[in-house]
VEXDREN-2710 file (C-alpha; in Angstrom, 1 decimal):
% VEXDREN-2710
k/r/px/py/pz
1/LYS/-139.3/145.1/-18.7
2/SER/-141.7/146.3/-21.4
3/PRO/-140.9/149.4/-23.4
4/SER/-143.0/152.5/-22.6
5/ALA/-145.8/153.6/-24.8
6/ALA/-143.7/156.6/-25.9
7/CYS/-140.8/154.3/-26.9
8/CYS/-143.1/152.0/-28.9
9/GLY/-144.6/155.1/-30.6
10/LEU/-141.2/156.1/-31.8
11/ILE/-140.4/152.6/-33.0
12/ARG/-143.7/152.3/-34.9
13/SER/-143.2/155.6/-36.6
14/ALA/-139.5/155.2/-37.4
15/ASP/-138.7/155.3/-41.1
16/MET/-136.2/152.4/-41.5
17/GLY/-135.1/153.7/-44.8
18/CYS/-133.8/156.8/-43.0
19/VAL/-132.5/154.9/-39.9
20/CYS/-130.6/152.0/-41.5
21/PRO/-128.1/154.0/-43.5
22/LYS/-127.0/155.6/-40.1
23/VAL/-126.0/152.1/-38.7
24/THR/-122.3/152.3/-39.2
25/PRO/-119.9/149.5/-38.2
26/GLN/-118.9/151.5/-35.2
27/ILE/-122.6/151.8/-34.1
28/ALA/-123.2/148.2/-34.9
29/LYS/-120.6/147.2/-32.4
30/LEU/-122.7/148.8/-29.6
31/ILE/-125.9/147.1/-30.6
32/ASN/-127.2/143.8/-29.3
33/VAL/-129.2/142.8/-32.4
34/SER/-131.3/140.2/-30.5
35/LYS/-132.4/142.8/-27.9
36/VAL/-133.3/145.3/-30.6
37/VAL/-135.3/142.8/-32.6
38/SER/-137.1/141.7/-29.4
39/LEU/-137.9/145.4/-28.5
40/VAL/-139.2/146.2/-32.0
41/GLU/-141.4/143.1/-32.0
42/SER/-142.7/143.7/-28.5
43/CYS/-144.0/147.1/-29.9
44/GLY/-145.9/145.3/-32.7
45/ARG/-143.6/145.9/-35.6
46/SER/-142.2/143.0/-37.5
47/VAL/-138.6/142.5/-38.3
48/PRO/-138.0/140.4/-41.5
49/HIS/-135.3/137.8/-41.2
50/HIS/-132.0/138.3/-43.0
51/THR/-132.7/142.0/-43.6
52/GLN/-129.8/144.3/-44.1
53/CYS/-129.9/147.5/-42.0
54/GLY/-126.7/149.4/-42.3
55/SER/-123.9/147.1/-41.4
56/ILE/-126.2/144.7/-39.5
57/THR/-128.1/141.8/-40.9
58/THR/-131.1/140.7/-38.7
59/PRO/-131.1/137.0/-37.6
END
């Protein structure tokens, strides 16, 4: 299922410099990184490989 226009709007406008420090190890356990990357990319935002975001490193 594709994300809604509202969801993509939030993803495109998110300040990753603000979001990433909030990704604690506890939150990282709840996140499926592959799904998040797919969601972000489906909204037209790129996700650089091997980027550190909080306690997660993108594939």
